[in-house]
All heavy atoms as a GROMACS GRO file, in nm:
protein
  593
    1GLY      N    1   6.415   5.104   6.118
    1GLY     CA    2   6.466   5.233   6.122
    1GLY      C    3   6.612   5.232   6.147
    1GLY      O    4   6.676   5.126   6.160
    2ILE      N    5   6.675   5.346   6.155
    2ILE     CA    6   6.815   5.362   6.187
    2ILE      C    7   6.828   5.398   6.329
    2ILE      O    8   6.771   5.494   6.378
    2ILE     CB    9   6.873   5.472   6.093
    2ILE    CG1   10   6.849   5.447   5.946
    2ILE    CG2   11   7.024   5.491   6.123
    2ILE    CD1   12   6.919   5.326   5.890
    3PRO      N   13   6.914   5.323   6.397
    3PRO     CA   14   6.930   5.346   6.543
    3PRO      C   15   6.999   5.484   6.570
    3PRO      O   16   7.085   5.526   6.492
    3PRO     CB   17   7.014   5.229   6.594
    3PRO     CG   18   7.082   5.179   6.477
    3PRO     CD   19   6.998   5.210   6.359
    4THR      N   20   6.965   5.540   6.686
    4THR     CA   21   7.031   5.658   6.733
    4THR      C   22   7.056   5.641   6.882
    4THR      O   23   6.984   5.570   6.953
    4THR     CB   24   6.954   5.789   6.712
    4THR    OG1   25   6.824   5.776   6.779
    4THR    CG2   26   6.927   5.813   6.569
    5GLY      N   27   7.161   5.706   6.938
    5GLY     CA   28   7.185   5.696   7.082
    5GLY      C   29   7.306   5.611   7.111
    5GLY      O   30   7.394   5.591   7.032
    6GLN      N   31   7.313   5.567   7.235
    6GLN     CA   32   7.426   5.493   7.289
    6GLN      C   33   7.383   5.350   7.326
    6GLN      O   34   7.274   5.329   7.376
    6GLN     CB   35   7.481   5.561   7.412
    6GLN     CG   36   7.536   5.698   7.394
    6GLN     CD   37   7.671   5.697   7.334
    6GLN    OE1   38   7.751   5.604   7.353
    6GLN    NE2   39   7.702   5.802   7.250
    7LEU      N   40   7.478   5.255   7.314
    7LEU     CA   41   7.450   5.115   7.350
    7LEU      C   42   7.573   5.073   7.428
    7LEU      O   43   7.686   5.067   7.370
    7LEU     CB   44   7.423   5.027   7.233
    7LEU     CG   45   7.406   4.875   7.264
    7LEU    CD1   46   7.281   4.858   7.348
    7LEU    CD2   47   7.396   4.805   7.135
    8LYS      N   48   7.562   5.033   7.553
    8LYS     CA   49   7.672   4.980   7.634
    8LYS      C   50   7.682   4.826   7.615
    8LYS      O   51   7.579   4.759   7.628
    8LYS     CB   52   7.662   5.022   7.781
    8LYS     CG   53   7.672   5.167   7.806
    8LYS     CD   54   7.693   5.194   7.949
    8LYS     CE   55   7.716   5.340   7.970
    8LYS     NZ   56   7.841   5.390   7.928
    9VAL      N   57   7.797   4.776   7.581
    9VAL     CA   58   7.819   4.636   7.555
    9VAL      C   59   7.924   4.584   7.652
    9VAL      O   60   8.032   4.643   7.664
    9VAL     CB   61   7.862   4.609   7.411
    9VAL    CG1   62   7.890   4.459   7.386
    9VAL    CG2   63   7.764   4.667   7.312
   10GLN      N   64   7.892   4.476   7.713
   10GLN     CA   65   7.989   4.412   7.807
   10GLN      C   66   8.008   4.266   7.753
   10GLN      O   67   7.912   4.198   7.727
   10GLN     CB   68   7.936   4.402   7.950
   10GLN     CG   69   7.925   4.532   8.013
   10GLN     CD   70   7.879   4.522   8.159
   10GLN    OE1   71   7.802   4.430   8.195
   10GLN    NE2   72   7.924   4.616   8.238
   11ALA      N   73   8.133   4.231   7.739
   11ALA     CA   74   8.161   4.093   7.701
   11ALA      C   75   8.260   4.031   7.794
   11ALA      O   76   8.369   4.092   7.821
   11ALA     CB   77   8.225   4.091   7.555
   12ARG      N   78   8.222   3.921   7.858
   12ARG     CA   79   8.312   3.854   7.950
   12ARG      C   80   8.377   3.738   7.870
   12ARG      O   81   8.312   3.672   7.788
   12ARG     CB   82   8.229   3.792   8.064
   12ARG     CG   83   8.153   3.896   8.146
   12ARG     CD   84   8.247   3.997   8.212
   12ARG     NE   85   8.176   4.104   8.274
   12ARG     CZ   86   8.208   4.234   8.243
   12ARG    NH1   87   8.301   4.267   8.158
   12ARG    NH2   88   8.135   4.330   8.302
   13ASN      N   89   8.513   3.718   7.896
   13ASN     CA   90   8.585   3.616   7.823
   13ASN      C   91   8.572   3.631   7.668
   13ASN      O   92   8.532   3.543   7.598
   13ASN     CB   93   8.540   3.472   7.866
   13ASN     CG   94   8.626   3.369   7.804
   13ASN    OD1   95   8.741   3.392   7.757
   13ASN    ND2   96   8.578   3.245   7.797
   14TRP      N   97   8.600   3.752   7.622
   14TRP     CA   98   8.581   3.789   7.479
   14TRP      C   99   8.673   3.700   7.389
   14TRP      O  100   8.635   3.676   7.275
   14TRP     CB  101   8.608   3.936   7.458
   14TRP     CG  102   8.744   3.983   7.487
   14TRP    CD1  103   8.785   4.029   7.611
   14TRP    CD2  104   8.856   3.983   7.405
   14TRP    NE1  105   8.917   4.064   7.606
   14TRP    CE2  106   8.968   4.039   7.478
   14TRP    CE3  107   8.879   3.942   7.274
   14TRP    CZ2  108   9.089   4.050   7.426
   14TRP    CZ3  109   9.009   3.965   7.223
   14TRP    CH2  110   9.107   4.011   7.296
   15ARG      N  111   8.786   3.652   7.434
   15ARG     CA  112   8.872   3.558   7.354
   15ARG      C  113   8.792   3.434   7.332
   15ARG      O  114   8.807   3.373   7.217
   15ARG     CB  115   9.001   3.537   7.420
   15ARG     CG  116   9.094   3.653   7.406
   15ARG     CD  117   9.233   3.624   7.463
   15ARG     NE  118   9.323   3.737   7.453
   15ARG     CZ  119   9.335   3.835   7.539
   15ARG    NH1  120   9.267   3.837   7.651
   15ARG    NH2  121   9.422   3.935   7.518
   16GLY      N  122   8.709   3.383   7.429
   16GLY     CA  123   8.636   3.266   7.402
   16GLY      C  124   8.533   3.290   7.288
   16GLY      O  125   8.500   3.195   7.216
   17LEU      N  126   8.479   3.406   7.282
   17LEU     CA  127   8.389   3.445   7.177
   17LEU      C  128   8.454   3.437   7.039
   17LEU      O  129   8.394   3.398   6.944
   17LEU     CB  130   8.324   3.585   7.199
   17LEU     CG  131   8.236   3.595   7.326
   17LEU    CD1  132   8.195   3.741   7.344
   17LEU    CD2  133   8.116   3.511   7.315
   18LEU      N  134   8.579   3.480   7.033
   18LEU     CA  135   8.654   3.470   6.911
   18LEU      C  136   8.672   3.323   6.870
   18LEU      O  137   8.669   3.288   6.751
   18LEU     CB  138   8.793   3.541   6.924
   18LEU     CG  139   8.793   3.685   6.935
   18LEU    CD1  140   8.934   3.740   6.943
   18LEU    CD2  141   8.717   3.755   6.822
   19ASP      N  142   8.696   3.236   6.972
   19ASP     CA  143   8.708   3.090   6.941
   19ASP      C  144   8.582   3.039   6.876
   19ASP      O  145   8.584   2.961   6.780
   19ASP     CB  146   8.735   3.011   7.070
   19ASP     CG  147   8.870   3.040   7.132
   19ASP    OD1  148   8.963   3.093   7.060
   19ASP    OD2  149   8.893   3.016   7.252
   20LEU      N  150   8.468   3.080   6.934
   20LEU     CA  151   8.334   3.043   6.876
   20LEU      C  152   8.320   3.090   6.743
   20LEU      O  153   8.272   3.021   6.649
   20LEU     CB  154   8.225   3.086   6.970
   20LEU     CG  155   8.210   3.023   7.099
   20LEU    CD1  156   8.100   3.093   7.185
   20LEU    CD2  157   8.174   2.877   7.086
   21ALA      N  158   8.354   3.221   6.717
   21ALA     CA  159   8.335   3.274   6.582
   21ALA      C  160   8.424   3.208   6.481
   21ALA      O  161   8.379   3.181   6.363
   21ALA     CB  162   8.366   3.423   6.587
   22GLN      N  163   8.547   3.173   6.520
   22GLN     CA  164   8.636   3.107   6.430
   22GLN      C  165   8.591   2.970   6.402
   22GLN      O  166   8.588   2.922   6.287
   22GLN     CB  167   8.780   3.107   6.487
   22GLN     CG  168   8.883   3.053   6.389
   22GLN     CD  169   9.023   3.064   6.443
   22GLN    OE1  170   9.049   3.130   6.545
   22GLN    NE2  171   9.117   3.013   6.372
   23GLY      N  172   8.543   2.896   6.506
   23GLY     CA  173   8.495   2.757   6.488
   23GLY      C  174   8.370   2.759   6.399
   23GLY      O  175   8.349   2.658   6.327
   24ALA      N  176   8.287   2.862   6.403
   24ALA     CA  177   8.171   2.866   6.322
   24ALA      C  178   8.193   2.912   6.180
   24ALA      O  179   8.106   2.916   6.094
   24ALA     CB  180   8.066   2.954   6.386
   25GLY      N  181   8.320   2.953   6.155
   25GLY     CA  182   8.356   2.999   6.019
   25GLY      C  183   8.321   3.149   5.995
   25GLY      O  184   8.338   3.197   5.888
   26ALA      N  185   8.282   3.217   6.100
   26ALA     CA  186   8.244   3.355   6.090
   26ALA      C  187   8.378   3.445   6.096
   26ALA      O  188   8.372   3.565   6.054
   26ALA     CB  189   8.151   3.404   6.195
   27LEU      N  190   8.487   3.395   6.150
   27LEU     CA  191   8.611   3.469   6.163
   27LEU      C  192   8.717   3.378   6.096
   27LEU      O  193   8.759   3.278   6.149
   27LEU     CB  194   8.648   3.495   6.306
   27LEU     CG  195   8.779   3.557   6.337
   27LEU    CD1  196   8.788   3.694   6.276
   27LEU    CD2  197   8.800   3.561   6.494
   28PRO      N  198   8.770   3.425   5.978
   28PRO     CA  199   8.872   3.349   5.914
   28PRO      C  200   9.000   3.344   6.001
   28PRO      O  201   9.035   3.436   6.063
   28PRO     CB  202   8.907   3.432   5.786
   28PRO     CG  203   8.782   3.514   5.765
   28PRO     CD  204   8.731   3.541   5.900
   29ALA      N  205   9.067   3.230   5.995
   29ALA     CA  206   9.182   3.204   6.079
   29ALA      C  207   9.292   3.310   6.054
   29ALA      O  208   9.359   3.353   6.143
   29ALA     CB  209   9.239   3.058   6.054
   30ASP      N  210   9.307   3.354   5.926
   30ASP     CA  211   9.415   3.450   5.896
   30ASP      C  212   9.381   3.590   5.948
   30ASP      O  213   9.470   3.672   5.953
   30ASP     CB  214   9.440   3.452   5.746
   30ASP     CG  215   9.319   3.494   5.660
   30ASP    OD1  216   9.205   3.481   5.709
   30ASP    OD2  217   9.345   3.540   5.548
   31GLN      N  218   9.260   3.610   5.991
   31GLN     CA  219   9.220   3.744   6.042
   31GLN      C  220   9.215   3.742   6.197
   31GLN      O  221   9.203   3.854   6.259
   31GLN     CB  222   9.078   3.787   5.990
   31GLN     CG  223   9.082   3.804   5.838
   31GLN     CD  224   9.167   3.921   5.800
   31GLN    OE1  225   9.154   4.034   5.853
   31GLN    NE2  226   9.251   3.900   5.697
   32ARG      N  227   9.229   3.625   6.254
   32ARG     CA  228   9.213   3.618   6.403
   32ARG      C  229   9.308   3.708   6.478
   32ARG      O  230   9.272   3.773   6.572
   32ARG     CB  231   9.228   3.468   6.441
   32ARG     CG  232   9.247   3.441   6.587
   32ARG     CD  233   9.120   3.454   6.672
   32ARG     NE  234   9.141   3.441   6.808
   32ARG     CZ  235   9.096   3.341   6.876
   32ARG    NH1  236   9.028   3.240   6.818
   32ARG    NH2  237   9.110   3.339   7.009
   33GLN      N  238   9.440   3.708   6.438
   33GLN     CA  239   9.538   3.775   6.514
   33GLN      C  240   9.512   3.931   6.507
   33GLN      O  241   9.521   3.999   6.613
   33GLN     CB  242   9.675   3.752   6.457
   33GLN     CG  243   9.787   3.811   6.537
   33GLN     CD  244   9.925   3.776   6.481
   33GLN    OE1  245   9.938   3.708   6.382
   33GLN    NE2  246  10.027   3.805   6.557
   34LYS      N  247   9.471   3.984   6.394
   34LYS     CA  248   9.441   4.127   6.381
   34LYS      C  249   9.313   4.165   6.468
   34LYS      O  250   9.326   4.265   6.539
   34LYS     CB  251   9.405   4.157   6.236
   34LYS     CG  252   9.531   4.146   6.150
   34LYS     CD  253   9.488   4.177   6.002
   34LYS     CE  254   9.607   4.146   5.907
   34LYS     NZ  255   9.571   4.155   5.771
   35VAL      N  256   9.211   4.084   6.464
   35VAL     CA  257   9.094   4.110   6.540
   35VAL      C  258   9.125   4.107   6.689
   35VAL      O  259   9.084   4.190   6.765
   35VAL     CB  260   8.981   4.013   6.502
   35VAL    CG1  261   8.861   4.028   6.593
   35VAL    CG2  262   8.933   4.035   6.357
   36GLU      N  263   9.204   4.004   6.725
   36GLU     CA  264   9.238   3.984   6.867
   36GLU      C  265   9.322   4.102   6.920
   36GLU      O  266   9.304   4.145   7.035
   36GLU     CB  267   9.312   3.854   6.893
   36GLU     CG  268   9.325   3.816   7.032
   36GLU     CD  269   9.358   3.666   7.052
   36GLU    OE1  270   9.366   3.594   6.946
   36GLU    OE2  271   9.380   3.626   7.171
   37LEU      N  272   9.411   4.158   6.834
   37LEU     CA  273   9.495   4.268   6.872
   37LEU      C  274   9.404   4.392   6.900
   37LEU      O  275   9.418   4.459   7.005
   37LEU     CB  276   9.594   4.304   6.767
   37LEU     CG  277   9.678   4.427   6.787
   37LEU    CD1  278   9.769   4.408   6.912
   37LEU    CD2  279   9.759   4.457   6.666
   38VAL      N  280   9.317   4.426   6.806
   38VAL     CA  281   9.231   4.541   6.818
   38VAL      C  282   9.140   4.528   6.943
   38VAL      O  283   9.123   4.620   7.025
   38VAL     CB  284   9.148   4.570   6.692
   38VAL    CG1  285   9.044   4.676   6.714
   38VAL    CG2  286   9.240   4.605   6.583
   39LEU      N  287   9.078   4.411   6.959
   39LEU     CA  288   8.991   4.392   7.070
   39LEU      C  289   9.061   4.394   7.202
   39LEU      O  290   9.011   4.439   7.303
   39LEU     CB  291   8.906   4.264   7.054
   39LEU     CG  292   8.805   4.263   6.940
   39LEU    CD1  293   8.736   4.135   6.936
   39LEU    CD2  294   8.703   4.378   6.948
   40GLY      N  295   9.189   4.340   7.205
   40GLY     CA  296   9.266   4.341   7.324
   40GLY      C  297   9.302   4.485   7.368
   40GLY      O  298   9.300   4.515   7.488
   41LEU      N  299   9.325   4.569   7.272
   41LEU     CA  300   9.351   4.712   7.306
   41LEU      C  301   9.226   4.776   7.369
   41LEU      O  302   9.236   4.851   7.468
   41LEU     CB  303   9.391   4.787   7.182
   41LEU     CG  304   9.529   4.752   7.122
   41LEU    CD1  305   9.557   4.821   6.990
   41LEU    CD2  306   9.642   4.790   7.225
   42MET      N  307   9.116   4.744   7.307
   42MET     CA  308   8.984   4.799   7.363
   42MET      C  309   8.959   4.743   7.499
   42MET      O  310   8.912   4.815   7.591
   42MET     CB  311   8.868   4.772   7.257
   42MET     CG  312   8.891   4.845   7.132
   42MET     SD  313   8.778   4.800   7.010
   42MET     CE  314   8.619   4.863   7.084
   43ALA      N  315   8.982   4.612   7.516
   43ALA     CA  316   8.953   4.548   7.644
   43ALA      C  317   9.046   4.609   7.760
   43ALA      O  318   9.004   4.624   7.872
   43ALA     CB  319   8.967   4.400   7.640
   44GLY      N  320   9.168   4.637   7.719
   44GLY     CA  321   9.262   4.685   7.818
   44GLY      C  322   9.218   4.821   7.874
   44GLY      O  323   9.260   4.855   7.988
   45ARG      N  324   9.138   4.894   7.805
   45ARG     CA  325   9.090   5.021   7.857
   45ARG      C  326   8.999   5.007   7.976
   45ARG      O  327   8.984   5.096   8.060
   45ARG     CB  328   9.013   5.097   7.750
   45ARG     CG  329   9.109   5.139   7.632
   45ARG     CD  330   9.030   5.207   7.525
   45ARG     NE  331   8.964   5.326   7.575
   45ARG     CZ  332   8.866   5.390   7.507
   45ARG    NH1  333   8.827   5.351   7.391
   45ARG    NH2  334   8.811   5.492   7.564
   46SER      N  335   8.936   4.888   7.989
   46SER     CA  336   8.842   4.868   8.101
   46SER      C  337   8.910   4.828   8.233
   46SER      O  338   8.844   4.824   8.332
   46SER     CB  339   8.736   4.761   8.060
   46SER     OG  340   8.803   4.633   8.050
   47GLY      N  341   9.039   4.799   8.225
   47GLY     CA  342   9.111   4.762   8.343
   47GLY      C  343   9.115   4.609   8.364
   47GLY      O  344   9.191   4.561   8.451
   48ARG      N  345   9.035   4.533   8.300
   48ARG     CA  346   9.036   4.388   8.306
   48ARG      C  347   9.046   4.331   8.164
   48ARG      O  348   8.954   4.326   8.088
   48ARG     CB  349   8.903   4.339   8.364
   48ARG     CG  350   8.884   4.379   8.509
   48ARG     CD  351   8.763   4.312   8.568
   48ARG     NE  352   8.774   4.172   8.541
   48ARG     CZ  353   8.698   4.082   8.611
   48ARG    NH1  354   8.610   4.117   8.696
   48ARG    NH2  355   8.723   3.956   8.589
   49PRO      N  356   9.171   4.291   8.125
   49PRO     CA  357   9.195   4.249   7.987
   49PRO      C  358   9.117   4.126   7.935
   49PRO      O  359   9.101   4.112   7.817
   49PRO     CB  360   9.345   4.218   7.978
   49PRO     CG  361   9.396   4.222   8.123
   49PRO     CD  362   9.291   4.286   8.206
   50GLU      N  363   9.064   4.049   8.032
   50GLU     CA  364   8.981   3.935   7.987
   50GLU      C  365   8.833   3.972   7.956
   50GLU      O  366   8.766   3.897   7.901
   50GLU     CB  367   8.986   3.822   8.089
   50GLU     CG  368   8.921   3.853   8.221
   50GLU     CD  369   9.008   3.924   8.320
   50GLU    OE1  370   9.121   3.967   8.287
   50GLU    OE2  371   8.963   3.949   8.436
   51ASP      N  372   8.796   4.093   8.002
   51ASP     CA  373   8.656   4.146   7.979
   51ASP      C  374   8.660   4.266   7.901
   51ASP      O  375   8.764   4.336   7.892
   51ASP     CB  376   8.589   4.174   8.114
   51ASP     CG  377   8.576   4.047   8.200
   51ASP    OD1  378   8.580   3.936   8.148
   51ASP    OD2  379   8.577   4.071   8.325
   52MET      N  380   8.553   4.296   7.833
   52MET     CA  381   8.544   4.418   7.750
   52MET      C  382   8.417   4.498   7.783
   52MET      O  383   8.314   4.438   7.793
   52MET     CB  384   8.542   4.374   7.601
   52MET     CG  385   8.551   4.487   7.508
   52MET     SD  386   8.552   4.441   7.334
   52MET     CE  387   8.667   4.308   7.331
   53ASP      N  388   8.431   4.620   7.806
   53ASP     CA  389   8.321   4.717   7.823
   53ASP      C  390   8.338   4.829   7.716
   53ASP      O  391   8.440   4.905   7.726
   53ASP     CB  392   8.325   4.774   7.964
   53ASP     CG  393   8.303   4.673   8.073
   53ASP    OD1  394   8.210   4.590   8.058
   53ASP    OD2  395   8.375   4.678   8.171
   54ILE      N  396   8.250   4.833   7.621
   54ILE     CA  397   8.264   4.928   7.518
   54ILE      C  398   8.126   5.003   7.498
   54ILE      O  399   8.025   4.955   7.537
   54ILE     CB  400   8.305   4.870   7.382
   54ILE    CG1  401   8.206   4.760   7.333
   54ILE    CG2  402   8.444   4.814   7.386
   54ILE    CD1  403   8.232   4.702   7.197
   55ASP      N  404   8.136   5.122   7.444
   55ASP     CA  405   8.015   5.198   7.411
   55ASP      C  406   8.005   5.208   7.260
   55ASP      O  407   8.093   5.252   7.194
   55ASP     CB  408   8.031   5.343   7.470
   55ASP     CG  409   8.032   5.341   7.622
   55ASP    OD1  410   7.964   5.260   7.679
   55ASP    OD2  411   8.103   5.425   7.676
   56LEU      N  412   7.884   5.168   7.208
   56LEU     CA  413   7.856   5.186   7.068
   56LEU      C  414   7.773   5.313   7.058
   56LEU      O  415   7.670   5.327   7.132
   56LEU     CB  416   7.776   5.071   7.013
   56LEU     CG  417   7.851   4.941   6.988
   56LEU    CD1  418   7.753   4.829   6.950
   56LEU    CD2  419   7.955   4.961   6.885
   57ALA      N  420   7.811   5.402   6.968
   57ALA     CA  421   7.734   5.530   6.946
   57ALA      C  422   7.676   5.522   6.813
   57ALA      O  423   7.739   5.484   6.712
   57ALA     CB  424   7.826   5.648   6.963
   58PHE      N  425   7.547   5.567   6.796
   58PHE     CA  426   7.474   5.571   6.671
   58PHE      C  427   7.427   5.716   6.650
   58PHE      O  428   7.355   5.768   6.739
   58PHE     CB  429   7.355   5.474   6.672
   58PHE     CG  430   7.393   5.334   6.696
   58PHE    CD1  431   7.393   5.277   6.814
   58PHE    CD2  432   7.430   5.251   6.585
   58PHE    CE1  433   7.436   5.147   6.844
   58PHE    CE2  434   7.468   5.119   6.609
   58PHE     CZ  435   7.466   5.065   6.729
   59GLU      N  436   7.471   5.777   6.544
   59GLU     CA  437   7.434   5.912   6.516
   59GLU      C  438   7.437   5.946   6.362
   59GLU      O  439   7.533   5.902   6.299
   59GLU     CB  440   7.525   6.010   6.590
   59GLU     CG  441   7.490   6.151   6.578
   59GLU     CD  442   7.585   6.242   6.659
   59GLU    OE1  443   7.679   6.193   6.719
   59GLU    OE2  444   7.562   6.364   6.656
   60ASN      N  445   7.335   6.009   6.314
   60ASN     CA  446   7.327   6.046   6.169
   60ASN      C  447   7.355   5.925   6.078
   60ASN      O  448   7.418   5.943   5.971
   60ASN     CB  449   7.428   6.160   6.139
   60ASN     CG  450   7.397   6.277   6.212
   60ASN    OD1  451   7.282   6.317   6.243
   60ASN    ND2  452   7.499   6.357   6.258
   61GLY      N  453   7.300   5.805   6.109
   61GLY     CA  454   7.319   5.696   6.025
   61GLY      C  455   7.450   5.628   6.031
   61GLY      O  456   7.478   5.537   5.955
   62ARG      N  457   7.539   5.672   6.120
   62ARG     CA  458   7.671   5.615   6.134
   62ARG      C  459   7.687   5.554   6.275
   62ARG      O  460   7.609   5.581   6.363
   62ARG     CB  461   7.779   5.726   6.119
   62ARG     CG  462   7.765   5.813   5.998
   62ARG     CD  463   7.792   5.749   5.864
   62ARG     NE  464   7.932   5.718   5.855
   62ARG     CZ  465   7.980   5.642   5.756
   62ARG    NH1  466   7.905   5.595   5.667
   62ARG    NH2  467   8.108   5.616   5.751
   63MET      N  468   7.787   5.470   6.284
   63MET     CA  469   7.814   5.411   6.418
   63MET      C  470   7.958   5.418   6.449
   63MET      O  471   8.050   5.420   6.362
   63MET     CB  472   7.757   5.267   6.428
   63MET     CG  473   7.822   5.170   6.341
   63MET     SD  474   7.746   5.008   6.367
   63MET     CE  475   7.828   4.914   6.241
   64ALA      N  476   7.986   5.423   6.579
   64ALA     CA  477   8.126   5.426   6.624
   64ALA      C  478   8.140   5.348   6.755
   64ALA      O  479   8.041   5.339   6.826
   64ALA     CB  480   8.172   5.569   6.652
   65VAL      N  481   8.257   5.297   6.781
   65VAL     CA  482   8.280   5.220   6.907
   65VAL      C  483   8.389   5.293   6.981
   65VAL      O  484   8.497   5.320   6.925
   65VAL     CB  485   8.316   5.076   6.887
   65VAL    CG1  486   8.443   5.054   6.805
   65VAL    CG2  487   8.325   4.998   7.012
   66SER      N  488   8.359   5.337   7.098
   66SER     CA  489   8.452   5.410   7.182
   66SER      C  490   8.525   5.526   7.102
   66SER      O  491   8.641   5.545   7.113
   66SER     CB  492   8.560   5.322   7.242
   66SER     OG  493   8.499   5.220   7.326
   67GLY      N  494   8.446   5.592   7.022
   67GLY     CA  495   8.495   5.700   6.943
   67GLY      C  496   8.559   5.667   6.811
   67GLY      O  497   8.593   5.754   6.733
   68ILE      N  498   8.574   5.540   6.778
   68ILE     CA  499   8.634   5.494   6.654
   68ILE      C  500   8.517   5.470   6.553
   68ILE      O  501   8.438   5.384   6.575
   68ILE     CB  502   8.717   5.371   6.674
   68ILE    CG1  503   8.824   5.395   6.779
   68ILE    CG2  504   8.779   5.321   6.543
   68ILE    CD1  505   8.892   5.269   6.826
   69PRO      N  506   8.519   5.539   6.442
   69PRO     CA  507   8.413   5.522   6.338
   69PRO      C  508   8.418   5.382   6.281
   69PRO      O  509   8.520   5.327   6.250
   69PRO     CB  510   8.448   5.629   6.232
   69PRO     CG  511   8.543   5.720   6.290
   69PRO     CD  512   8.613   5.644   6.401
   70LEU      N  513   8.298   5.323   6.268
   70LEU     CA  514   8.278   5.187   6.214
   70LEU      C  515   8.216   5.188   6.073
   70LEU      O  516   8.219   5.085   6.011
   70LEU     CB  517   8.202   5.095   6.310
   70LEU     CG  518   8.266   5.067   6.447
   70LEU    CD1  519   8.170   4.985   6.529
   70LEU    CD2  520   8.400   5.002   6.426
   71GLY      N  521   8.149   5.296   6.043
   71GLY     CA  522   8.072   5.297   5.916
   71GLY      C  523   7.925   5.318   5.938
   71GLY      O  524   7.878   5.372   6.040
   72ARG      N  525   7.842   5.275   5.839
   72ARG     CA  526   7.702   5.292   5.845
   72ARG      C  527   7.639   5.205   5.956
   72ARG      O  528   7.676   5.093   5.976
   72ARG     CB  529   7.642   5.254   5.715
   72ARG     CG  530   7.664   5.358   5.605
   72ARG     CD  531   7.593   5.332   5.480
   72ARG     NE  532   7.631   5.204   5.423
   72ARG     CZ  533   7.572   5.149   5.317
   72ARG    NH1  534   7.474   5.208   5.258
   72ARG    NH2  535   7.623   5.037   5.266
   73ALA      N  536   7.541   5.266   6.016
   73ALA     CA  537   7.466   5.192   6.120
   73ALA      C  538   7.374   5.090   6.044
   73ALA      O  539   7.326   5.116   5.935
   73ALA     CB  540   7.380   5.286   6.202
   74PRO      N  541   7.351   4.977   6.108
   74PRO     CA  542   7.257   4.883   6.053
   74PRO      C  543   7.117   4.927   6.050
   74PRO      O  544   7.071   5.006   6.136
   74PRO     CB  545   7.275   4.760   6.144
   74PRO     CG  546   7.314   4.812   6.271
   74PRO     CD  547   7.396   4.936   6.239
   75ARG      N  548   7.040   4.885   5.952
   75ARG     CA  549   6.897   4.915   5.949
   75ARG      C  550   6.821   4.811   6.030
   75ARG      O  551   6.844   4.690   6.015
   75ARG     CB  552   6.851   4.922   5.804
   75ARG     CG  553   6.712   4.966   5.797
   75ARG     CD  554   6.676   5.010   5.656
   75ARG     NE  555   6.540   5.067   5.670
   75ARG     CZ  556   6.446   5.059   5.572
   75ARG    NH1  557   6.479   5.001   5.464
   75ARG    NH2  558   6.331   5.110   5.590
   76LEU      N  559   6.735   4.847   6.119
   76LEU     CA  560   6.664   4.761   6.203
   76LEU      C  561   6.516   4.749   6.154
   76LEU      O  562   6.452   4.849   6.131
   76LEU     CB  563   6.666   4.809   6.348
   76LEU     CG  564   6.797   4.833   6.416
   76LEU    CD1  565   6.791   4.893   6.552
   76LEU    CD2  566   6.881   4.706   6.413
   77ILE      N  567   6.482   4.627   6.133
   77ILE     CA  568   6.344   4.604   6.079
   77ILE      C  569   6.269   4.519   6.182
   77ILE      O  570   6.311   4.402   6.210
   77ILE     CB  571   6.353   4.531   5.946
   77ILE    CG1  572   6.428   4.618   5.838
   77ILE    CG2  573   6.206   4.500   5.898
   77ILE    CD1  574   6.450   4.553   5.714
   78LEU      N  575   6.163   4.573   6.235
   78LEU     CA  576   6.077   4.504   6.326
   78LEU      C  577   5.965   4.433   6.256
   78LEU      O  578   5.899   4.503   6.170
   78LEU     CB  579   6.018   4.591   6.432
   78LEU     CG  580   6.123   4.669   6.519
   78LEU    CD1  581   6.058   4.764   6.611
   78LEU    CD2  582   6.206   4.570   6.598
   79ARG      N  583   5.938   4.315   6.286
   79ARG     CA  584   5.832   4.243   6.213
   79ARG      C  585   5.725   4.199   6.310
   79ARG      O  586   5.743   4.165   6.418
   79ARG     CB  587   5.886   4.119   6.140
   79ARG     CG  588   5.982   4.159   6.034
   79ARG     CD  589   6.038   4.036   5.968
   79ARG     NE  590   6.148   4.084   5.889
   79ARG     CZ  591   6.170   4.042   5.761
   79ARG    NH1  592   6.088   3.950   5.711
   79ARG    NH2  593   6.266   4.087   5.691
   0.00000   0.00000   0.00000
């Protein structure tokens, strides 16, 4: 189904997660700086720039993070 509601996400040492994503090939090196800038701005809102606390909102088949639209919500299939 399509998710609805709120999901609170906490990431500690989020820059380390970017290192993992880049090392695994999931984050191209040329996109790293852009992604790090956006996530750094979001992390700064929590008061601790090394950690990130964000809210994902799902409504009407769409999703947003901290009020910023992200696009269509993923479809969840339980097996």
